[in-house]
C-alpha positions as CSV (number, residue, x, y, z in Angstrom):
1,M,0.0,0.0,0.0
2,K,1.1,3.6,-0.6
3,Q,2.2,5.5,2.4
4,G,0.4,8.8,3.4
5,I,-2.7,8.4,1.3
6,H,-5.0,6.6,3.8
7,P,-7.1,8.5,6.4
8,K,-6.3,8.1,10.1
9,Y,-8.3,5.3,11.8
10,V,-9.1,6.4,15.4
11,D,-11.4,5.5,18.3
12,C,-14.9,6.8,17.7
13,K,-17.8,7.5,20.0
14,I,-21.3,7.2,18.4
15,T,-24.0,9.0,20.3
16,C,-27.7,8.5,19.8
17,A,-30.4,11.0,20.5
18,C,-31.8,8.7,23.2
19,G,-28.5,8.8,25.0
20,N,-27.0,5.5,24.0
21,V,-23.2,5.6,23.5
22,I,-21.4,3.1,21.3
23,E,-17.6,2.9,21.2
24,T,-15.9,1.7,18.0
25,R,-13.3,2.8,15.5
26,S,-13.7,5.0,12.4
27,T,-12.1,7.7,10.4
28,R,-14.2,10.3,12.4
29,P,-13.7,10.7,16.1
30,E,-17.4,11.4,16.9
31,I,-20.7,10.5,15.2
32,R,-24.2,11.6,16.2
33,V,-27.3,9.6,15.1
34,E,-31.0,10.0,15.6
35,V,-31.9,6.4,16.1
36,C,-30.1,3.3,17.3
37,N,-31.0,-0.3,18.0
38,L,-32.3,0.6,21.5
39,C,-34.8,3.2,20.3
40,H,-35.6,2.2,16.7
41,P,-39.3,1.2,16.4
42,F,-38.5,-2.0,14.5
43,Y,-36.3,-3.4,17.2
44,T,-38.3,-2.2,20.2
45,G,-41.6,-3.6,18.9
46,K,-43.4,-0.3,19.5
47,Q,-44.1,0.3,15.8
48,K,-46.9,2.7,15.1
49,L,-49.0,3.3,12.0
50,V,-48.7,7.0,11.2
51,D,-51.4,8.5,8.9
52,T,-49.6,11.4,7.3
53,G,-51.9,14.1,6.0
54,G,-55.0,11.8,5.7
55,R,-53.4,9.6,3.1
56,V,-55.4,6.5,4.2
57,D,-58.7,8.5,4.1
58,R,-57.9,10.0,0.7
59,F,-57.1,6.5,-0.7
60,N,-60.4,5.0,0.7
61,R,-62.4,7.9,-0.8
62,R,-60.6,7.6,-4.2
63,F,-61.2,3.9,-4.6
64,G,-64.6,3.7,-2.9
65,R,-63.7,1.7,0.2
66,K,-65.7,2.3,3.3
């Protein structure tokens, strides 16, 4: 490999919005994320159906379902 062309590989702290901190290694020393495996709805089982702007009602009216 060529010398001096590769980025530095350092210890990294990944911080989630829920407060979870994960220690790993990366080319960046700090990363902030909005969701992690502890607060993501898919992994927690607290998934919700979100009706954004009446999309379900508009679909039902359009195709005649009641």
